[in-house]
N, C-alpha and C positions, 0 to 999 in steps of 0.2 A: 425340134423337132415340136411337131405336135404331139398332142395328147395321146391321140392314137395310136402311134407311132411309139411315142416310148409307151403305154399300155401293152405293145404285142412285144416289145424286148421284155419288160420287164417280168413278163408271161412263159413269155421264151425261157429264160432265166431261170425262173420257180420250175420248171418243166426239167430243166438237165439235171436240177438238183432232187429229183426225183420227189418236187412240196406240189402240194393243192393249189390250183391257183383260178382265181376266176376273175378274166378277162373284164367282167364290164365292173366288178368289184374293186383292179385295178382301175382303171380308164377316171373312173368317180372319186376314187381318193386322192392320183395325181391334181385331179380336177379340182376339188376342195385347197388341194394345199395350193397349191398354184395359187387360185383364189385369195387364202391366208394370205401367202405370201407378199402378193401386190395391196394386201387394206389393210397390212399394221403400221400400226401409228410411229413407230419406229422405223425407219427405213426401210420403208416399202421397196422390195423389186420392179426396177422397173429396167427400162431399158436408156442407156446413158442418151442425150437428144444427135449425139455424133457419134457414135457406134453404130458397123455397122452387122446387120441380123444378118449370118450364116443357118439358115433354114436346113440341120440337119436330116430332115425325116427321107426323104429317099436316095443320103451319102452312107457308101461305106467311112470307113474310118480314116482310110487315107486319102478318099477325098475330103474331104474334110478337112486335113491335115494339108492336103494339096491349093485349096481355097482360098484357108488363111495365109499361108505361106503367098500365093497370087497378091488377095492383101495391104502383103505386105512389100512387095516388091513397087 
C-alpha cells in the first residue's frame, strides 16, 4: 500500500486505541523506515524481479486475498 494509505491505517488504529496520533508524523516515519529498509547494506528490501506487485492501497483485506488467489490460479 502507499505511504499515504499505510499512514492513514496506522492513524485510525491509534485513534481506536485512544492514543494520540499525528498523521503527518506517521507518514514521515513510514517514509523514513521504507528508505532505510531499501538502502541498508545487508539484505536491502527490494521486490524480486519475478514478483507481482499487489497494491492494496484501495483494497479491503478480502479483495487482497481474492487478488492473490487469482494470481495463484
